[in-house]
The first five atom37 places (N, CA, C, CB, O) and aatype in JSON, in Angstrom:
{
  "aatype": [12, 9, 6, 8, 1, 5, 1, 10, 1, 0, 10, 19, 19, 16, 13, 0, 19, 19, 0, 13, 16, 0, 14, 0, 15, 0, 0, 15, 1, 13, 3, 7, 19, 17, 2, 12, 16, 0, 19, 16, 16, 15, 7, 8, 4, 7, 16, 9, 14, 19, 7, 12, 10, 9, 9, 7, 7, 1, 9, 15, 15, 16, 15, 7, 15, 18, 0, 13, 2, 5, 9, 0, 10, 15, 7, 1, 19, 15, 14, 15, 7, 15, 16, 15, 10, 1, 0, 19, 16, 7, 14, 1, 19, 0, 18, 7, 19, 7, 17, 13, 3, 15, 3, 6, 0, 8, 7, 1, 17, 1, 7, 16, 7, 14, 15, 7, 9, 4, 18, 7, 3, 17, 19, 0, 16, 1, 6],
  "atom_mask": [
    [1, 1, 1, 1, 1],
    [1, 1, 1, 1, 1],
    [1, 1, 1, 1, 1],
    [1, 1, 1, 1, 1],
    [1, 1, 1, 1, 1],
    [1, 1, 1, 1, 1],
    [1, 1, 1, 1, 1],
    [1, 1, 1, 1, 1],
    [1, 1, 1, 1, 1],
    [1, 1, 1, 1, 1],
    [1, 1, 1, 1, 1],
    [1, 1, 1, 1, 1],
    [1, 1, 1, 1, 1],
    [1, 1, 1, 1, 1],
    [1, 1, 1, 1, 1],
    [1, 1, 1, 1, 1],
    [1, 1, 1, 1, 1],
    [1, 1, 1, 1, 1],
    [1, 1, 1, 1, 1],
    [1, 1, 1, 1, 1],
    [1, 1, 1, 1, 1],
    [1, 1, 1, 1, 1],
    [1, 1, 1, 1, 1],
    [1, 1, 1, 1, 1],
    [1, 1, 1, 1, 1],
    [1, 1, 1, 1, 1],
    [1, 1, 1, 1, 1],
    [1, 1, 1, 1, 1],
    [1, 1, 1, 1, 1],
    [1, 1, 1, 1, 1],
    [1, 1, 1, 1, 1],
    [1, 1, 1, 0, 1],
    [1, 1, 1, 1, 1],
    [1, 1, 1, 1, 1],
    [1, 1, 1, 1, 1],
    [1, 1, 1, 1, 1],
    [1, 1, 1, 1, 1],
    [1, 1, 1, 1, 1],
    [1, 1, 1, 1, 1],
    [1, 1, 1, 1, 1],
    [1, 1, 1, 1, 1],
    [1, 1, 1, 1, 1],
    [1, 1, 1, 0, 1],
    [1, 1, 1, 1, 1],
    [1, 1, 1, 1, 1],
    [1, 1, 1, 0, 1],
    [1, 1, 1, 1, 1],
    [1, 1, 1, 1, 1],
    [1, 1, 1, 1, 1],
    [1, 1, 1, 1, 1],
    [1, 1, 1, 0, 1],
    [1, 1, 1, 1, 1],
    [1, 1, 1, 1, 1],
    [1, 1, 1, 1, 1],
    [1, 1, 1, 1, 1],
    [1, 1, 1, 0, 1],
    [1, 1, 1, 0, 1],
    [1, 1, 1, 1, 1],
    [1, 1, 1, 1, 1],
    [1, 1, 1, 1, 1],
    [1, 1, 1, 1, 1],
    [1, 1, 1, 1, 1],
    [1, 1, 1, 1, 1],
    [1, 1, 1, 0, 1],
    [1, 1, 1, 1, 1],
    [1, 1, 1, 1, 1],
    [1, 1, 1, 1, 1],
    [1, 1, 1, 1, 1],
    [1, 1, 1, 1, 1],
    [1, 1, 1, 1, 1],
    [1, 1, 1, 1, 1],
    [1, 1, 1, 1, 1],
    [1, 1, 1, 1, 1],
    [1, 1, 1, 1, 1],
    [1, 1, 1, 0, 1],
    [1, 1, 1, 1, 1],
    [1, 1, 1, 1, 1],
    [1, 1, 1, 1, 1],
    [1, 1, 1, 1, 1],
    [1, 1, 1, 1, 1],
    [1, 1, 1, 0, 1],
    [1, 1, 1, 1, 1],
    [1, 1, 1, 1, 1],
    [1, 1, 1, 1, 1],
    [1, 1, 1, 1, 1],
    [1, 1, 1, 1, 1],
    [1, 1, 1, 1, 1],
    [1, 1, 1, 1, 1],
    [1, 1, 1, 1, 1],
    [1, 1, 1, 0, 1],
    [1, 1, 1, 1, 1],
    [1, 1, 1, 1, 1],
    [1, 1, 1, 1, 1],
    [1, 1, 1, 1, 1],
    [1, 1, 1, 1, 1],
    [1, 1, 1, 0, 1],
    [1, 1, 1, 1, 1],
    [1, 1, 1, 0, 1],
    [1, 1, 1, 1, 1],
    [1, 1, 1, 1, 1],
    [1, 1, 1, 1, 1],
    [1, 1, 1, 1, 1],
    [1, 1, 1, 1, 1],
    [1, 1, 1, 1, 1],
    [1, 1, 1, 1, 1],
    [1, 1, 1, 1, 1],
    [1, 1, 1, 0, 1],
    [1, 1, 1, 1, 1],
    [1, 1, 1, 1, 1],
    [1, 1, 1, 1, 1],
    [1, 1, 1, 0, 1],
    [1, 1, 1, 1, 1],
    [1, 1, 1, 0, 1],
    [1, 1, 1, 1, 1],
    [1, 1, 1, 1, 1],
    [1, 1, 1, 0, 1],
    [1, 1, 1, 1, 1],
    [1, 1, 1, 1, 1],
    [1, 1, 1, 1, 1],
    [1, 1, 1, 0, 1],
    [1, 1, 1, 1, 1],
    [1, 1, 1, 1, 1],
    [1, 1, 1, 1, 1],
    [1, 1, 1, 1, 1],
    [1, 1, 1, 1, 1],
    [1, 1, 1, 1, 1],
    [1, 1, 1, 1, 1]
  ],
  "atom_positions": [
    [[12.24, 85.19, 45.97], [11.99, 83.87, 46.59], [10.5, 83.49, 46.46], [12.4, 83.89, 48.11], [10.17, 82.35, 46.12]],
    [[9.61, 84.47, 46.72], [8.17, 84.2, 46.64], [7.82, 83.91, 45.18], [7.34, 85.41, 47.19], [7.03, 83.01, 44.91]],
    [[8.38, 84.65, 44.27], [8.1, 84.47, 42.85], [8.55, 83.08, 42.42], [8.81, 85.56, 42.0], [7.87, 82.43, 41.63]],
    [[9.67, 82.61, 42.91], [10.19, 81.28, 42.62], [9.22, 80.21, 43.13], [11.6, 81.08, 43.25], [8.96, 79.24, 42.41]],
    [[8.69, 80.36, 44.3], [7.71, 79.42, 44.86], [6.41, 79.4, 44.04], [7.41, 79.78, 46.32], [5.79, 78.35, 43.83]],
    [[6.02, 80.58, 43.61], [4.78, 80.63, 42.8], [4.99, 79.94, 41.44], [4.33, 82.12, 42.59], [4.09, 79.27, 40.95]],
    [[6.13, 80.09, 40.84], [6.45, 79.4, 39.61], [6.48, 77.91, 39.82], [7.76, 79.87, 39.06], [5.93, 77.16, 39.01]],
    [[7.11, 77.46, 40.9], [7.18, 76.06, 41.2], [5.81, 75.46, 41.46], [8.07, 75.84, 42.37], [5.5, 74.36, 40.99]],
    [[5.0, 76.2, 42.21], [3.61, 75.75, 42.48], [2.83, 75.67, 41.17], [2.89, 76.73, 43.48], [2.08, 74.71, 40.97]],
    [[2.98, 76.63, 40.29], [2.28, 76.6, 38.99], [2.76, 75.41, 38.14], [2.51, 77.93, 38.21], [1.97, 74.75, 37.47]],
    [[4.05, 75.17, 38.19], [4.55, 74.01, 37.48], [4.0, 72.68, 38.0], [6.04, 73.98, 37.55], [3.63, 71.8, 37.21]],
    [[3.94, 72.55, 39.32], [3.39, 71.34, 39.93], [1.94, 71.17, 39.59], [3.56, 71.37, 41.43], [1.5, 70.07, 39.26]],
    [[1.17, 72.23, 39.66], [-0.27, 72.16, 39.31], [-0.45, 71.83, 37.83], [-0.98, 73.51, 39.65], [-1.34, 71.04, 37.48]],
    [[0.35, 72.39, 36.97], [0.26, 72.09, 35.51], [0.58, 70.63, 35.29], [1.25, 72.97, 34.68], [-0.14, 69.96, 34.56]],
    [[1.65, 70.11, 35.92], [2.0, 68.73, 35.78], [0.87, 67.82, 36.24], [3.26, 68.44, 36.54], [0.55, 66.84, 35.56]],
    [[0.26, 68.13, 37.4], [-0.78, 67.32, 37.94], [-2.01, 67.28, 36.98], [-1.16, 67.85, 39.32], [-2.62, 66.23, 36.75]],
    [[-2.35, 68.45, 36.46], [-3.49, 68.52, 35.5], [-3.23, 67.68, 34.29], [-3.76, 69.97, 35.07], [-4.11, 66.93, 33.87]],
    [[-2.03, 67.77, 33.7], [-1.72, 67.0, 32.54], [-1.68, 65.5, 32.86], [-0.41, 67.46, 31.95], [-2.19, 64.69, 32.09]],
    [[-1.09, 65.14, 33.98], [-0.93, 63.74, 34.38], [-2.3, 63.06, 34.63], [-0.06, 63.64, 35.65], [-2.5, 61.9, 34.26]],
    [[-3.2, 63.8, 35.25], [-4.48, 63.2, 35.57], [-5.58, 63.35, 34.59], [-4.93, 63.7, 36.78], [-6.65, 62.75, 34.75]],
    [[-5.36, 64.17, 33.54], [-6.4, 64.33, 32.51], [-5.94, 63.81, 31.16], [-6.8, 65.79, 32.39], [-6.67, 63.94, 30.18]],
    [[-4.72, 63.22, 31.07], [-4.24, 62.7, 29.78], [-5.14, 61.51, 29.38], [-2.7, 62.26, 29.88], [-5.51, 60.69, 30.23]],
    [[-5.48, 61.42, 28.12], [-6.35, 60.34, 27.7], [-5.64, 59.0, 27.84], [-6.81, 60.56, 26.25], [-4.42, 58.91, 27.68]],
    [[-6.42, 57.95, 28.14], [-5.85, 56.59, 28.28], [-5.81, 55.95, 26.91], [-6.7, 55.7, 29.29], [-6.3, 54.83, 26.74]],
    [[-5.25, 56.62, 25.93], [-5.22, 56.09, 24.57], [-4.4, 54.82, 24.46], [-4.67, 57.12, 23.63], [-4.6, 54.04, 23.53]],
    [[-3.49, 54.59, 25.38], [-2.68, 53.37, 25.33], [-3.52, 52.16, 25.71], [-1.45, 53.49, 26.25], [-3.17, 51.04, 25.35]],
    [[-4.6, 52.35, 26.42], [-5.46, 51.24, 26.87], [-6.3, 50.82, 25.67], [-6.37, 51.65, 28.1], [-6.69, 51.66, 24.87]],
    [[-6.58, 49.57, 25.55], [-7.39, 48.99, 24.51], [-8.58, 48.27, 25.13], [-6.55, 48.04, 23.65], [-8.47, 47.67, 26.2]],
    [[-9.71, 48.33, 24.46], [-10.89, 47.61, 24.99], [-10.7, 46.11, 24.9], [-12.16, 48.02, 24.22], [-11.5, 45.35, 25.44]],
    [[-9.66, 45.68, 24.22], [-9.38, 44.24, 24.06], [-8.34, 43.76, 25.06], [-8.91, 43.94, 22.63], [-8.03, 42.57, 25.1]],
    [[-7.8, 44.67, 25.87], [-6.78, 44.3, 26.84], [-7.28, 43.21, 27.77], [-6.34, 45.52, 27.65], [-8.44, 43.19, 28.17]],
    [[-6.36, 42.3, 28.11], [-6.69, 41.22, 29.02], [-6.03, 39.92, 28.61], [0.0, 0.0, 0.0], [-5.16, 39.89, 27.74]],
    [[-6.47, 38.86, 29.28], [-5.95, 37.52, 29.04], [-6.96, 36.8, 28.13], [-5.72, 36.73, 30.39], [-8.17, 36.82, 28.35]],
    [[-6.4, 36.18, 27.1], [-7.22, 35.44, 26.1], [-6.64, 34.04, 25.92], [-7.27, 36.2, 24.71], [-5.44, 33.82, 26.07]],
    [[-7.53, 33.1, 25.6], [-7.13, 31.74, 25.25], [-7.31, 31.54, 23.75], [-7.95, 30.68, 26.05], [-8.44, 31.61, 23.26]],
    [[-6.26, 31.32, 23.04], [-6.32, 31.13, 21.58], [-6.03, 29.69, 21.22], [-5.34, 32.07, 20.85], [-5.21, 29.02, 21.86]],
    [[-6.71, 29.22, 20.19], [-6.44, 27.9, 19.61], [-6.28, 28.07, 18.09], [-7.59, 26.87, 19.95], [-7.17, 28.59, 17.41]],
    [[-5.15, 27.63, 17.58], [-4.91, 27.59, 16.15], [-5.21, 26.18, 15.65], [-3.44, 28.01, 15.81], [-4.65, 25.2, 16.15]],
    [[-6.07, 26.1, 14.69], [-6.5, 24.8, 14.14], [-6.0, 24.68, 12.7], [-8.06, 24.65, 14.2], [-6.28, 25.55, 11.87]],
    [[-5.26, 23.63, 12.4], [-4.74, 23.43, 11.07], [-5.83, 22.89, 10.12], [-3.54, 22.47, 11.12], [-6.51, 21.92, 10.44]],
    [[-5.98, 23.53, 8.96], [-6.94, 23.05, 7.96], [-6.2, 22.44, 6.77], [-7.85, 24.21, 7.48], [-6.79, 21.7, 5.98]],
    [[-4.89, 22.75, 6.64], [-4.06, 22.15, 5.61], [-2.63, 22.04, 6.14], [-4.12, 22.99, 4.28], [-2.06, 22.99, 6.67]],
    [[-2.07, 20.86, 5.98], [-0.77, 20.57, 6.53], [-0.89, 19.63, 7.69], [0.0, 0.0, 0.0], [-1.94, 19.02, 7.89]],
    [[0.18, 19.49, 8.46], [0.12, 18.53, 9.58], [0.61, 19.19, 10.89], [0.99, 17.28, 9.27], [1.41, 18.61, 11.63]],
    [[0.11, 20.4, 11.14], [0.51, 21.12, 12.36], [-0.42, 20.84, 13.55], [0.54, 22.62, 12.09], [-0.06, 21.11, 14.69]],
    [[-1.58, 20.32, 13.29], [-2.48, 19.94, 14.38], [-3.22, 21.12, 14.98], [0.0, 0.0, 0.0], [-3.43, 22.15, 14.34]],
    [[-3.61, 20.94, 16.27], [-4.31, 21.99, 16.98], [-3.34, 22.49, 18.07], [-5.69, 21.46, 17.61], [-2.75, 21.71, 18.81]],
    [[-3.18, 23.82, 18.14], [-2.17, 24.43, 18.95], [-2.81, 25.46, 19.89], [-1.09, 25.08, 18.07], [-3.25, 26.52, 19.44]],
    [[-2.86, 25.15, 21.21], [-3.4, 26.18, 22.15], [-2.25, 27.17, 22.54], [-4.02, 25.47, 23.47], [-1.09, 26.8, 22.73]],
    [[-2.67, 28.44, 22.65], [-1.7, 29.48, 23.01], [-2.4, 30.46, 23.95], [-1.14, 30.21, 21.73], [-3.5, 30.94, 23.67]],
    [[-1.75, 30.75, 25.08], [-2.22, 31.81, 25.98], [-1.8, 33.17, 25.41], [0.0, 0.0, 0.0], [-0.67, 33.33, 24.94]],
    [[-2.69, 34.13, 25.44], [-2.42, 35.43, 24.85], [-2.74, 36.51, 25.84], [-3.22, 35.64, 23.56], [-3.74, 36.43, 26.57]],
    [[-1.87, 37.54, 25.88], [-2.09, 38.71, 26.73], [-2.06, 39.95, 25.85], [-1.02, 38.79, 27.87], [-1.15, 40.13, 25.04]],
    [[-3.06, 40.82, 26.02], [-3.11, 42.06, 25.3], [-3.0, 43.22, 26.31], [-4.41, 42.15, 24.45], [-3.78, 43.3, 27.25]],
    [[-2.05, 44.07, 26.11], [-1.88, 45.29, 26.92], [-1.64, 46.46, 25.97], [-0.7, 45.14, 27.95], [-0.7, 46.46, 25.17]],
    [[-2.5, 47.45, 26.08], [-2.37, 48.64, 25.23], [-2.48, 48.28, 23.75], [0.0, 0.0, 0.0], [-1.91, 48.97, 22.91]],
    [[-3.19, 47.21, 23.44], [-3.36, 46.8, 22.04], [-2.22, 45.94, 21.53], [0.0, 0.0, 0.0], [-2.28, 45.46, 20.4]],
    [[-1.19, 45.74, 22.32], [-0.07, 44.9, 21.92], [-0.28, 43.47, 22.43], [1.25, 45.47, 22.45], [-0.67, 43.23, 23.57]],
    [[0.01, 42.54, 21.53], [-0.21, 41.11, 21.81], [1.08, 40.42, 22.17], [-0.85, 40.4, 20.62], [2.11, 40.65, 21.54]],
    [[1.03, 39.56, 23.21], [2.16, 38.72, 23.55], [1.62, 37.37, 23.99], [3.04, 39.37, 24.66], [0.43, 37.24, 24.26]],
    [[2.46, 36.36, 24.07], [2.04, 35.05, 24.5], [2.31, 34.87, 25.97], [2.72, 33.97, 23.69], [3.28, 35.41, 26.5]],
    [[1.45, 34.1, 26.65], [1.67, 33.78, 28.06], [1.96, 32.28, 28.21], [0.44, 34.2, 28.91], [2.5, 31.86, 29.23]],
    [[1.62, 31.49, 27.24], [1.89, 30.06, 27.3], [1.71, 29.44, 25.91], [0.96, 29.36, 28.32], [1.18, 30.07, 25.0]],
    [[2.14, 28.23, 25.78], [2.0, 27.52, 24.53], [3.35, 27.06, 23.99], [0.0, 0.0, 0.0], [4.36, 27.75, 24.11]],
    [[3.32, 25.88, 23.4], [4.54, 25.33, 22.78], [4.15, 24.48, 21.6], [5.39, 24.49, 23.81], [3.02, 24.01, 21.5]],
    [[5.1, 24.29, 20.7], [4.92, 23.47, 19.55], [6.25, 22.81, 19.25], [4.4, 24.29, 18.35], [7.27, 23.49, 19.2]],
    [[6.27, 21.49, 19.04], [7.48, 20.75, 18.72], [8.57, 21.04, 19.8], [8.0, 21.13, 17.28], [9.74, 21.24, 19.47]],
    [[8.16, 21.06, 21.05], [9.06, 21.26, 22.2], [9.7, 22.63, 22.27], [10.14, 20.25, 22.16], [10.67, 22.82, 23.0]],
    [[9.15, 23.59, 21.52], [9.65, 24.96, 21.59], [8.54, 25.89, 22.09], [10.17, 25.43, 20.21], [7.39, 25.76, 21.67]],
    [[8.88, 26.83, 22.98], [7.9, 27.8, 23.44], [7.47, 28.68, 22.3], [8.46, 28.65, 24.58], [8.29, 29.0, 21.44]],
    [[6.23, 29.07, 22.27], [5.68, 29.96, 21.24], [5.83, 31.42, 21.69], [4.17, 29.62, 20.97], [5.4, 31.79, 22.78]],
    [[6.44, 32.24, 20.85], [6.54, 33.67, 21.08], [5.56, 34.35, 20.15], [8.0, 34.19, 20.86], [5.79, 34.39, 18.94]],
    [[4.49, 34.87, 20.68], [3.42, 35.5, 19.95], [3.57, 37.02, 20.07], [2.04, 35.02, 20.47], [3.82, 37.54, 21.15]],
    [[3.41, 37.72, 18.94], [3.44, 39.18, 18.96], [2.44, 39.71, 17.94], [4.85, 39.71, 18.66], [2.02, 38.99, 17.03]],
    [[2.09, 40.93, 18.1], [1.14, 41.55, 17.21], [0.48, 42.77, 17.8], [0.0, 0.0, 0.0], [0.87, 43.24, 18.87]],
    [[-0.53, 43.28, 17.12], [-1.28, 44.43, 17.59], [-2.78, 44.23, 17.26], [-0.73, 45.75, 16.96], [-3.14, 43.55, 16.3]],
    [[-3.62, 44.86, 18.09], [-5.03, 44.94, 17.81], [-5.36, 46.41, 17.64], [-5.89, 44.28, 18.94], [-5.02, 47.23, 18.5]],
    [[-6.0, 46.75, 16.56], [-6.37, 48.15, 16.34], [-7.62, 48.48, 17.18], [-6.64, 48.43, 14.83], [-8.31, 47.58, 17.65]],
    [[-7.9, 49.77, 17.36], [-9.12, 50.13, 18.11], [-10.41, 49.54, 17.53], [-9.24, 51.63, 18.15], [-11.37, 49.33, 18.26]],
    [[-10.43, 49.28, 16.23], [-11.62, 48.67, 15.63], [-11.69, 47.19, 15.8], [-11.69, 48.99, 14.2], [-12.73, 46.59, 15.53]],
    [[-10.58, 46.56, 16.25], [-10.55, 45.11, 16.46], [-9.78, 44.31, 15.44], [0.0, 0.0, 0.0], [-9.56, 43.11, 15.65]],
    [[-9.35, 44.92, 14.35], [-8.59, 44.14, 13.35], [-7.19, 43.88, 13.96], [-8.49, 44.92, 11.94], [-6.66, 44.69, 14.72]],
    [[-6.63, 42.75, 13.6], [-5.34, 42.37, 14.2], [-4.44, 41.73, 13.17], [-5.55, 41.42, 15.37], [-4.9, 41.19, 12.16]],
    [[-3.16, 41.79, 13.44], [-2.16, 40.99, 12.73], [-1.27, 40.37, 13.81], [-1.32, 41.86, 11.69], [-0.92, 41.01, 14.8]],
    [[-0.92, 39.12, 13.57], [-0.14, 38.34, 14.56], [1.04, 37.7, 13.93], [-1.0, 37.26, 15.21], [1.07, 37.46, 12.72]],
    [[2.05, 37.4, 14.75], [3.22, 36.66, 14.34], [3.55, 35.72, 15.45], [4.4, 37.59, 14.01], [3.62, 36.12, 16.61]],
    [[3.75, 34.44, 15.11], [4.14, 33.4, 16.14], [5.44, 32.75, 15.67], [2.97, 32.26, 16.33], [5.59, 32.33, 14.52]],
    [[6.36, 32.68, 16.58], [7.65, 32.02, 16.32], [7.85, 30.92, 17.31], [8.82, 33.0, 16.39], [7.69, 31.14, 18.51]],
    [[8.18, 29.74, 16.86], [8.53, 28.63, 17.75], [9.62, 27.81, 17.11], [7.29, 27.74, 18.05], [9.39, 27.08, 16.14]],
    [[10.8, 27.92, 17.65], [11.96, 27.28, 17.06], [12.17, 27.83, 15.67], [0.0, 0.0, 0.0], [12.15, 29.05, 15.5]],
    [[12.36, 26.97, 14.67], [12.6, 27.44, 13.29], [11.3, 27.75, 12.53], [13.39, 26.39, 12.52], [11.34, 28.1, 11.34]],
    [[10.15, 27.62, 13.23], [8.85, 27.81, 12.54], [8.33, 29.2, 12.76], [7.82, 26.79, 13.03], [8.48, 29.77, 13.85]],
    [[7.72, 29.76, 11.73], [7.1, 31.1, 11.82], [5.74, 31.06, 11.19], [7.98, 32.19, 11.15], [5.57, 30.51, 10.1]],
    [[4.76, 31.65, 11.87], [3.4, 31.74, 11.34], [2.9, 33.17, 11.45], [2.45, 30.77, 12.08], [3.25, 33.9, 12.38]],
    [[2.08, 33.57, 10.47], [1.47, 34.9, 10.47], [-0.02, 34.73, 10.39], [2.01, 35.79, 9.3], [-0.53, 33.82, 9.72]],
    [[-0.72, 35.63, 11.07], [-2.18, 35.57, 11.05], [-2.78, 36.96, 11.0], [0.0, 0.0, 0.0], [-2.15, 37.96, 11.32]],
    [[-4.04, 36.96, 10.57], [-4.84, 38.15, 10.6], [-6.2, 37.77, 11.18], [-4.97, 38.79, 9.16], [-6.58, 36.6, 11.15]],
    [[-6.92, 38.74, 11.7], [-8.21, 38.45, 12.25], [-8.89, 39.67, 12.83], [0.0, 0.0, 0.0], [-8.48, 40.8, 12.59]],
    [[-9.95, 39.41, 13.62], [-10.79, 40.42, 14.21], [-11.13, 40.06, 15.62], [-12.04, 40.61, 13.4], [-11.43, 38.9, 15.92]],
    [[-11.08, 41.05, 16.5], [-11.49, 40.89, 17.88], [-12.84, 41.55, 18.09], [-10.43, 41.47, 18.85], [-13.13, 42.61, 17.54]],
    [[-13.63, 40.91, 18.9], [-14.88, 41.45, 19.37], [-14.72, 41.57, 20.9], [-16.11, 40.52, 18.95], [-13.62, 41.33, 21.41]],
    [[-15.75, 41.93, 21.63], [-15.59, 42.14, 23.05], [-15.07, 40.92, 23.8], [-16.87, 42.56, 23.63], [-14.21, 41.05, 24.67]],
    [[-15.58, 39.76, 23.5], [-15.18, 38.53, 24.23], [-14.7, 37.4, 23.34], [-16.34, 38.03, 25.04], [-14.32, 36.35, 23.85]],
    [[-14.69, 37.57, 22.04], [-14.27, 36.53, 21.09], [-13.42, 37.12, 19.99], [-15.5, 35.82, 20.49], [-13.5, 38.32, 19.7]],
    [[-12.64, 36.29, 19.39], [-11.8, 36.71, 18.25], [-11.66, 35.52, 17.32], [-10.39, 37.22, 18.71], [-11.83, 34.37, 17.72]],
    [[-11.34, 35.83, 16.05], [-11.15, 34.77, 15.08], [-10.32, 35.26, 13.93], [-12.49, 34.24, 14.58], [-10.18, 36.47, 13.72]],
    [[-9.77, 34.34, 13.19], [-8.97, 34.74, 12.0], [-8.37, 33.58, 11.29], [0.0, 0.0, 0.0], [-8.77, 32.44, 11.52]],
    [[-7.41, 33.84, 10.44], [-6.71, 32.85, 9.65], [-5.22, 32.96, 9.88], [-7.04, 33.01, 8.17], [-4.73, 34.03, 10.26]],
    [[-4.48, 31.86, 9.66], [-3.04, 31.91, 9.81], [-2.36, 31.03, 8.79], [-2.65, 31.5, 11.21], [-2.99, 30.15, 8.2]],
    [[-1.08, 31.25, 8.56], [-0.27, 30.47, 7.64], [1.1, 30.41, 8.19], [-0.28, 31.05, 6.23], [1.67, 31.44, 8.57]],
    [[1.66, 29.22, 8.23], [3.02, 29.04, 8.82], [3.93, 28.18, 7.96], [0.0, 0.0, 0.0], [3.46, 27.35, 7.17]],
    [[5.23, 28.38, 8.11], [6.23, 27.62, 7.41], [7.26, 27.12, 8.42], [6.9, 28.46, 6.3], [7.52, 27.76, 9.45]],
    [[7.83, 25.99, 8.11], [8.86, 25.42, 8.96], [9.59, 24.35, 8.22], [0.0, 0.0, 0.0], [9.41, 24.17, 7.02]],
    [[10.47, 23.59, 8.98], [11.26, 22.57, 8.32], [10.45, 21.47, 7.62], [12.15, 21.95, 9.3], [10.9, 20.84, 6.67]],
    [[9.2, 21.25, 8.14], [8.41, 20.17, 7.54], [7.39, 20.65, 6.55], [7.71, 19.39, 8.62], [6.53, 19.89, 6.11]],
    [[7.47, 21.94, 6.17], [6.58, 22.42, 5.11], [5.66, 23.54, 5.54], [0.0, 0.0, 0.0], [5.96, 24.29, 6.47]],
    [[4.54, 23.66, 4.85], [3.59, 24.73, 5.06], [2.34, 24.22, 5.7], [3.26, 25.4, 3.78], [1.82, 23.16, 5.33]],
    [[1.83, 24.98, 6.67], [0.54, 24.7, 7.28], [-0.26, 26.0, 7.25], [0.69, 24.15, 8.73], [0.3, 27.09, 7.26]],
    [[-1.57, 25.85, 7.22], [-2.4, 27.0, 7.41], [-3.74, 26.57, 7.96], [-2.56, 27.77, 6.11], [-4.1, 25.39, 7.91]],
    [[-4.5, 27.55, 8.49], [-5.75, 27.25, 9.12], [-6.42, 28.41, 9.72], [0.0, 0.0, 0.0], [-6.21, 29.55, 9.3]],
    [[-7.24, 28.16, 10.72], [-8.02, 29.17, 11.39], [-7.62, 29.29, 12.86], [-9.5, 28.87, 11.26], [-7.09, 28.33, 13.42]],
    [[-7.86, 30.4, 13.47], [-7.65, 30.52, 14.91], [-8.87, 31.18, 15.53], [-6.37, 31.33, 15.23], [-9.55, 32.0, 14.9]],
    [[-9.12, 30.8, 16.76], [-10.19, 31.43, 17.57], [-9.65, 31.73, 18.96], [-11.45, 30.5, 17.67], [-8.76, 31.04, 19.46]],
    [[-10.19, 32.73, 19.58], [-9.79, 33.1, 20.93], [-10.98, 33.59, 21.73], [-8.72, 34.17, 20.9], [-11.89, 34.21, 21.19]],
    [[-10.95, 33.31, 23.02], [-11.96, 33.8, 23.91], [-11.29, 34.47, 25.11], [-12.9, 32.67, 24.36], [-10.21, 34.08, 25.55]],
    [[-11.97, 35.49, 25.61], [-11.43, 36.23, 26.75], [-11.58, 35.35, 27.98], [-12.15, 37.61, 26.95], [-12.6, 34.7, 28.18]],
    [[-10.52, 35.35, 28.81], [-10.52, 34.57, 30.04], [-11.36, 35.23, 31.1], [-9.11, 34.36, 30.54], [-11.48, 34.71, 32.21]]
  ]
}
C-alpha cells in the first residue's frame, strides 16, 4: 500500500513538472487581434477590410464580408513572420503571402471569382 502511494506521488510530481515546464511552442509572438485591409491593384475587387485573429500562429477571420458573403480567412504565420493566407467568400477564393513584424504586416494577394481575377496588396496592424 505504501509503495503504491509512493508510485502515485511520483507520477503526480512527474506530471506536474512536465505540465509546468513544457515549452510554450504553440504560442506565437504574432498572436493577437489584427486589422487587415486588402487593396486591389488590378481588377475590380476594391478595398476589403478584414478582422484577423492569430492564435498559436494560426490565422482566422473575426469580421469582414465581400459581395454580401462573410469572409473565412485561414493560414499560418511562421516563427520568422512569413505567412500564407487563404480567404473564401461565397464562390470567391483568394490566396496571399506576406510577412509579419511585431506590430505590422504586409503582403500580396490574388483572387478569382465569378467576375474574374483580382490581385493586389494587403496590410495589417495589430489592434
